[in-house]
NUDO-754099 format. One line per 10 residues: number of its first residue (from 1); for each residue x, y negated, z negated of N, C-alpha, C. Coordinates in steps of 0.05 Angstrom, whole numbers, plus 32768, in hexadecimal, padded with zeros to 4 digits. Each point is the difference from the previous one (the first is absolute). Layout:
BEGIN
NUM = X Y Z X Y Z X Y Z; ...
END
This chain:
BEGIN
1 = 7AB5 73CC 8A23 8006 7FE4 8004 7FE7 7FF1 800A; 7FFC 7FE9 7FF6 7FE9 7FEF 8008 800A 7FE6 800B; 7FF0 7FF4 8012 8006 7FE6 800A 7FE6 7FF1 8004; 8001 7FE6 7FFB 7FE7 7FF0 8003 8005 7FE3 7FF9; 7FEB 7FF1 7FFD 8003 7FE4 7FF9 7FEF 7FFA 7FE7; 8007 7FEA 7FF3 7FF1 7FF8 7FE9 7FFD 7FE2 8001; 7FE9 7FF6 7FF8 7FF8 7FE4 8005 800E 7FEC 7FEE; 7FFB 7FE7 8006 800B 7FEA 7FF0 7FF5 7FFF 7FE4; 800F 7FF5 7FEE 7FF8 7FFF 7FE4 8009 7FE6 7FF4; 7FF2 7FF7 7FEC 8009 7FE9 7FF0 8014 8009 7FEC
11 = 8015 7FF0 7FFB 8015 8007 7FEE 7FF5 8009 7FE5; 8006 8019 7FF8 7FF9 800A 7FE6 7FE4 800B 7FFE; 7FEF 7FFD 8015 7FE4 8009 7FFD 7FFE 801F 8000; 8011 800D 8010 8000 801D 8001 7FE5 800C 8005; 7FF1 7FF5 8013 7FE5 800B 8006 7FFE 800B 801C; 8016 8000 800F 8000 800C 801B 8011 8019 7FFF; 7FF4 8017 8006 800F 8019 7FFD 7FF6 8015 8014; 8010 8014 8004 7FF8 8017 8010 8008 8019 7FF1; 7FF2 8017 8005 8004 8018 7FF1 8006 8017 8013; 8012 8013 7FF7 8006 8018 800F 7FFE 8017 7FEC
21 = 7FEF 8014 8006 7FFC 8017 7FEE 8011 8017 8007; 8007 8010 7FEC 800F 8019 8004 7FFA 8013 7FE8; 8005 801A 8004 7FFA 8014 7FEC 8019 800A 7FF2; 7FFE 8006 7FE7 8016 800B 7FF0 7FF7 801B 7FF5; 8010 8014 8004 7FF9 801B 7FF7 800B 8005 7FE4; 7FF5 8015 7FF3 8009 8007 7FE5 801D 8008 8000; 800F 7FF9 7FEB 801C 8006 7FFE 8012 7FEC 800C; 7FF5 7FE9 8009 8011 7FEB 800B 800F 7FF2 7FEA; 8019 7FFC 8004 8011 7FF4 7FEB 7FFF 7FE1 8000; 8000 7FF4 8017 8000 7FE3 8001 7FF7 7FF6 801C
31 = 7FF6 7FE8 7FFF 7FF8 7FF2 8019 8013 7FE8 8003; 800E 8000 8017 8012 7FEA 8006 7FF5 7FF1 8018; 8001 7FE6 7FFF 7FF7 7FF0 8016 8012 7FE8 8004; 8003 7FF8 8019 800F 7FE7 8007 7FF0 7FF1 8015; 7FFD 7FE6 7FFB 7FF2 7FEF 8013 8014 7FEE 800E; 8000 8001 801A 8012 7FEF 8010 7FEF 7FF2 8015; 8005 7FE6 8004 7FF0 7FF1 8013 8012 7FEE 8012; 7FF3 7FF7 8015 800E 7FEE 8012 7FF7 7FE3 7FFA; 8011 7FED 8007 7FF9 7FE4 7FFC 8015 7FF2 7FEF; 7FFE 7FE6 7FFE 8014 7FF0 7FF2 7FFC 8001 7FE2
41 = 8012 7FF3 7FF2 7FFF 8001 7FE2 7FE6 7FF5 7FF4; 7FF2 7FEF 8010 7FE8 7FF4 7FF5 7FE9 8015 7FFE; 8003 8016 800E 7FEB 8015 7FFF 8007 8014 7FEA; 7FEF 8003 7FED 8005 8010 7FE9 7FE9 8013 7FFB; 8004 801A 8004 7FEC 8014 7FFB 8006 8010 7FE7; 7FEC 8009 7FF2 8004 8010 7FE8 7FF4 801C 8003; 800C 8013 7FF3 7FF8 801C 8001 7FF6 800A 7FE5; 7FE8 800C 8001 7FF5 800C 7FE7 7FF7 801C 8007; 8000 8012 7FEB 7FF6 801B 8002 7FE7 8002 7FEF; 7FEA 8009 800B 7FE6 8001 7FF2 7FF8 801E 7FFF
51 = 7FF8 8009 7FE8 7FF8 801C 7FFD 7FE3 8003 8007; 7FF5 8019 7FFD 7FE5 8006 8008 7FEB 7FF2 7FF0; 8007 7FF6 7FE9 7FED 7FF1 7FEF 8001 7FE2 8004; 8011 7FF8 8012 8002 7FE3 8006 8015 7FF2 7FEE; 800F 800F 7FF0 8014 7FF3 7FEF 801A 7FFB 8010; 800C 7FE9 7FFD 801A 7FFA 800C 8015 800C 7FEE; 800E 8015 800A 8012 800F 7FEF 801D 7FFB 8006; 8006 7FF3 8016 801C 7FF9 8006 8000 7FE8 8013; 8017 7FF2 7FFF 8002 7FE7 8010 801C 7FFB 8009; 8002 7FF5 8017 801A 7FF6 800A 7FFF 7FE2 8004
61 = 7FED 7FF3 7FF3 7FFC 7FE3 8005 8016 7FF0 7FF4; 8010 7FF4 8010 8015 7FEE 7FF7 8000 7FE8 8013; 800E 7FEB 7FF9 8002 7FE8 8010 8013 8004 8017; 7FF5 7FFF 8018 800F 8001 801A 8015 8016 8000; 7FF8 8018 7FF8 8012 8017 8001 7FF7 8011 8017; 8013 8008 8012 7FF9 8010 8017 8017 8014 8004; 7FFC 801A 7FFD 7FE6 800C 7FFA 7FF9 8000 7FE2; 7FE7 8004 7FFA 7FF7 8004 7FE4 7FFC 801D 7FFB; 8008 8009 7FE8 7FFF 801D 7FFA 7FEC 8005 7FE9; 7FF3 8017 8001 7FED 8008 7FEB 8005 801D 7FF8
71 = 7FFE 8006 7FE6 8005 801B 7FF6 7FEA 8007 7FEC; 7FF5 8018 8003 7FEC 800B 7FED 8008 801D 7FFB; 8006 8006 7FE6 8009 801B 7FF9 7FE9 8010 7FF5; 8001 801B 8005 7FED 8013 7FF7 7FE3 7FF8 8006; 7FF9 7FFA 8019 7FE5 7FF8 8006 7FED 8018 7FFF; 7FE7 7FFA 7FF8 7FEB 8014 8001 7FF9 8005 801E; 7FF8 8018 8007 7FF8 8005 801C 7FE7 7FEF 8006; 7FFD 7FFA 801A 7FE9 7FF1 8008 8006 7FEC 8016; 7FEE 7FEE 8006 8004 7FEC 8015 800A 7FE6 7FF4; 8015 7FF5 800C 800B 7FE7 7FF8 7FFF 7FED 8017
81 = 8004 7FE6 7FFA 8001 7FEC 8015 8018 7FED 7FFD; 800D 7FFA 8016 8013 7FEA 8000 7FF0 7FE7 8005; 8004 7FEC 7FF0 7FF3 7FE6 8003 8015 7FEC 8008; 7FFE 7FF4 8017 8013 7FEC 800A 7FF2 7FE5 7FFF; 800C 7FEE 7FF0 7FF3 7FE7 7FFA 8010 7FE9 800D; 7FF3 7FED 800C 800D 7FE8 800A 8000 7FEC 7FEA; 8018 7FFD 7FF3 8002 7FED 7FEA 8002 7FE4 800C; 8010 7FFD 8015 8002 7FE5 800D 8008 8005 801D; 7FED 8003 8011 8005 8007 801C 7FF2 7FEC 8012; 800E 7FEB 8009 7FF3 7FEC 8010 7FFB 8008 801D
91 = 800A 8017 8008 7FFD 8009 801C 7FF1 801A 8002; 7FE6 8001 8006 7FF1 8019 8001 8009 8013 8016; 8010 7FF6 8013 8009 8011 8016 801A 800F 7FFA; 800C 7FFB 7FE9 8018 800F 7FF9 7FF9 801C 7FF8; 800F 8014 800A 7FFA 801C 7FFA 8010 8009 7FE8; 7FF6 8014 7FF2 8010 800D 7FEB 8002 801E 8006; 8013 800C 7FF4 8004 801D 8003 8005 800C 7FE4; 7FF1 8015 7FF9 8004 800F 7FE8 8011 8018 8006; 8017 8003 7FF3 8012 8016 8005 8007 800F 7FE7; 800D 8017 8003 800B 800F 7FE9 7FEC 8008 7FEC
101 = 7FE9 800A 8008 7FEC 800B 7FEE 8006 801E 7FFD; 8007 8009 7FE8 8007 801B 7FFC 7FF3 800B 7FE7; 7FF7 801A 8001 7FF7 800E 7FE9 8013 8018 7FFC; 800C 8001 7FE8 8015 8013 7FFB 7FF4 8016 7FEE; 8001 8019 8008 7FF5 8016 7FF1 8010 8005 7FE6; 7FF1 8007 7FEB 800D 8005 7FE6 800E 801B 8001; 801A 8002 7FF9 800E 8019 7FFF 7FF3 8012 7FEA; 8000 801A 8005 7FF6 8013 7FED 8017 800C 7FF0; 7FFD 8001 7FE6 8015 800B 7FEF 7FF5 800B 7FE6; 8010 800D 7FF0 7FF8 800B 7FE7 8014 7FF6 7FEB
111 = 7FF8 8003 7FE6 8012 7FF8 7FEB 7FF2 7FED 7FED; 8011 7FF3 7FF0 7FF6 7FEE 7FEB 7FF1 7FE9 800D; 7FE8 7FFA 7FF6 7FEF 7FEA 800A 8009 7FE5 7FF6; 8014 8000 7FED 8009 7FE7 7FF5 7FF0 7FF7 7FE9; 8008 7FE9 7FF4 7FF2 7FF6 7FE8 7FE3 7FF8 8006; 7FF0 8000 7FEC 7FE4 7FF9 8003 7FFE 7FE2 8008; 7FEC 7FFA 8010 7FFC 7FE5 8009 7FF7 7FEE 7FE9; 800C 7FE9 7FFE 7FF9 7FED 7FEB 7FED 7FEA 800A; 7FF1 7FF5 7FEF 7FEF 7FE9 8007 8012 7FE8 8003; 8001 7FF5 8019 8013 7FEA 8004 7FF7 7FEE 8017
121 = 8009 7FE8 7FFF 7FFC 7FEC 8015 801C 7FF6 8007; 8009 8006 8018 801B 7FF8 8009 8000 7FE2 8006; 8018 7FF4 8000 8002 7FE4 8009 7FF7 7FFE 801D; 7FF1 7FEA 8006 7FF7 7FFD 801C 8018 7FFA 8012; 7FFD 8008 8019 8015 7FFC 8014 7FF5 7FF3 8019; 800C 7FEB 800B 8016 7FF1 7FF4 7FF6 7FEE 7FE9; 8013 7FF6 7FF1 7FFA 7FED 7FEA 8019 7FEF 7FFB; 7FFF 7FE6 8005 7FE9 7FF0 800A 7FF8 8007 801C; 7FE8 7FF7 8008 7FF6 8005 801B 7FF2 7FE8 800B; 7FFD 7FFF 801A 7FF3 7FE9 800C 7FE4 8007 800C
131 = 7FFC 8018 8008 7FE7 8006 800E 7FF1 8018 7FF3; 800E 8016 7FFB 7FF3 8017 7FF4 8014 8010 7FF1; 7FF7 8010 7FED 8011 8011 7FF0 7FF2 801A 7FF9; 8010 8015 7FFE 7FF5 801B 7FFB 8002 8006 7FE2; 7FEA 800A 7FF5 7FFF 8009 7FE4 7FFC 801E 7FFF; 8013 800E 7FF3 7FFF 801D 7FFF 7FFC 8008 7FE3; 7FEE 8013 7FFB 7FFB 8009 7FE5 7FFA 801E 7FFF; 8004 800B 7FE8 7FFD 801D 7FFC 7FEC 8006 7FEA; 7FF0 8015 8005 7FEC 8008 7FEC 8005 801E 7FF9; 8006 8006 7FE7 8004 801D 7FF9 7FE6 8010 8001
141 = 7FE9 7FF3 7FFC 7FE6 800D 8002 7FEE 7FED 800F; 7FEB 800B 800C 7FED 7FF0 800E 7FED 7FF2 7FED; 7FF3 7FEB 8009 7FED 7FF2 7FEF 7FFA 7FE4 800B; 7FF2 7FF2 7FF0 7FF8 7FE4 8007 8019 7FEE 7FFE; 8005 7FF1 8016 8018 7FEF 8001 7FF8 7FE5 800A; 800E 7FEC 7FF5 7FFD 7FE4 800A 801C 7FF5 8005; 8004 7FF5 8018 8019 7FF2 8007 7FF8 7FE5 800A; 8009 7FEB 7FF3 7FF8 7FE5 8007 8017 7FEC 7FFE; 7FFE 7FEA 800E 8014 7FEB 7FFF 7FF4 7FE8 7FF0; 8010 7FF5 7FEE 7FF8 7FEA 7FEF 8014 7FE9 8004
151 = 7FF5 7FE7 7FFD 8012 7FE9 8001 800C 7FFC 7FE4; 8011 7FEB 7FFE 800E 7FFC 7FE7 7FEE 7FF7 7FE9; 7FE7 7FF6 8008 7FED 7FF8 7FEB 7FEE 8017 7FF7; 8005 8018 800C 7FF0 8017 7FF8 7FE7 8005 8010; 7FFC 7FF0 8015 7FE8 8003 8011 8004 8016 8014; 7FEC 8011 8004 8003 8015 8014 7FFE 7FF4 801C; 8014 8006 8010 8001 7FF5 801B 7FF6 8014 8015; 8009 8019 7FFD 7FF9 8014 8014 7FFE 801B 7FF3; 7FEB 800F 8007 7FFD 801C 7FF7 8009 8012 8016; 8014 8011 7FFC 800A 8012 8014 7FF5 801C 7FFC
161 = 7FFA 8008 7FE8 7FF4 801A 7FFA 7FEC 7FFD 7FE9; 7FE9 800B 8003 7FEC 8001 7FEA 7FEF 8018 8005; 8009 8017 7FF7 7FF2 8019 8004 8010 8018 7FF7; 7FF8 8017 8009 800C 8019 7FF7 8015 8009 8015; 8018 8007 7FF6 8015 800A 8010 800A 801B 7FF6; 800B 8010 8011 800C 801A 7FF9 801B 7FFB 7FF3; 800A 8015 7FF2 801B 7FFE 7FF6 8014 7FFF 8017; 8017 7FF3 7FFB 8015 7FFF 8015 8008 7FE3 8005; 8011 7FFD 8014 8009 7FE5 8008 7FEC 7FF2 8012; 7FFD 7FE6 7FFC 7FEE 7FF0 8011 800E 7FE6 8005
171 = 7FF7 7FF2 8015 800B 7FE5 8005 7FEB 7FEF 800E; 8002 7FE6 7FFA 7FEF 7FEC 800C 8011 7FE8 8008; 7FF5 7FEF 8011 800E 7FE8 8009 7FF0 7FE8 7FF9; 800D 7FEC 7FF4 7FF3 7FE6 7FFC 800B 7FED 8015; 7FED 7FF5 8010 8007 7FEF 8016 8000 7FE3 7FF8; 7FFE 7FFA 7FE6 8002 7FE4 7FF7 7FE5 7FF2 8000; 7FEA 800E 8007 7FE6 7FF3 8000 7FF0 8009 7FE7; 7FED 7FEF 7FF9 7FEE 8007 7FEA 7FE8 8010 8009; 7FEF 8007 7FED 7FE8 8010 8007 7FEE 7FF0 8012; 8003 7FE5 8001 7FF0 7FF0 8011 800B 7FFD 801C
181 = 8017 800D 8005 800D 7FFF 801A 8012 7FE8 8005; 8001 7FEE 7FEC 8011 7FE8 8002 801C 8006 7FF6; 8014 7FF7 800F 801B 8005 7FF8 8007 7FF1 7FE6; 800C 800E 7FED 8008 7FF4 7FE7 8019 7FEF 8004; 8004 7FEE 7FEE 8017 7FEE 8001 801A 800E 7FF7; 8016 7FF5 8007 801A 800A 7FF6 8001 7FFE 7FE2; 800E 8014 7FF4 8003 7FFF 7FE3 8004 801B 7FF4; 7FFD 8002 7FE5 8004 8018 7FF1 7FE5 800E 7FFD; 7FFF 801A 8005 7FE8 8010 7FFC 8008 801A 7FF1; 7FEC 800F 7FF8 8004 8019 7FF1 7FEE 8015 800C
191 = 800C 8017 8005 7FF0 8018 8007 7FFA 800F 7FE6; 7FE8 800A 7FFD 7FF8 800D 7FE8 7FF1 801A 8007; 800C 8017 7FF7 7FF4 801A 8004 7FF4 800A 7FE6; 7FE6 8007 8001 7FF2 800B 7FE9 7FF6 801C 8008; 8005 8013 7FEE 7FF7 801C 8005 7FFC 800E 7FE6; 7FF9 801A 8002 7FFC 8010 7FE7 8018 8001 7FED; 8018 7FFB 800B 8018 8002 7FF0 8009 7FE5 7FF5; 7FF2 7FEB 8006 8008 7FE6 7FF5 8001 7FEA 8015; 8011 7FED 7FFC 8002 7FE8 8011 801E 7FFB 8007; 8005 7FF9 8018 801A 7FF8 8009 7FFE 7FE6 8010
201 = 8015 7FEF 7FFE 7FFF 7FE6 800D 801C 7FFA 800B; 8000 7FF1 8017 8019 7FF7 800C 7FFD 7FE3 800A; 8016 7FF2 7FFE 8001 7FE5 8009 8006 7FFE 801E; 7FF2 7FEF 800E 8003 7FFD 801D 8004 7FE2 8006; 8011 7FFB 8014 8004 7FE4 8008 7FFA 7FFD 801E; 7FED 7FEF 8006 7FF9 7FFB 801C 800C 7FE5 8008; 800F 8000 8016 800C 7FE7 800A 7FEF 7FF5 8016; 8005 7FE8 8008 7FF2 7FF4 8017 800A 800B 801A
END
């Protein structure tokens, strides 16, 4: 359990944050987190999970939800960080508390490994969304992968992945900002996954 304070922020700027590191061992099945804070409804903190490469892989960022929950399944071993962001916190003296951080060990078993993994991009969750949304995708083989967000005119707004990934399940979070760090406007967007097996795309709707 952690306790501390986080400074004031301008609405929507998301540039005031604090980090808490922890380690994940091999064979961990999932990382669960819940962010709970003190203060009135005007104080809104967001929870993100960052992997060892600096990728945001899970999010509990919602509008004025207390507590916020985050889930990341089948994480690689290594060091992760909880990122607590002040989305709109007018009182820097209000404390927050991070609770319910758990790493669940993967049960050991034998038998059929199930069907082969398909190249896929799942629908983002939540959708529609107001602040951030999780994109989960599967790669049957490793290779060069690109995952990006495009607006309705076909312009690239944000690059989430551009590099080599191993086979398996992966996930990233789009926090509604572009590559320039500026928050995109409400509207229809598309996630596009490109890999050795082809291209997959999904429609996303961001609300105000």
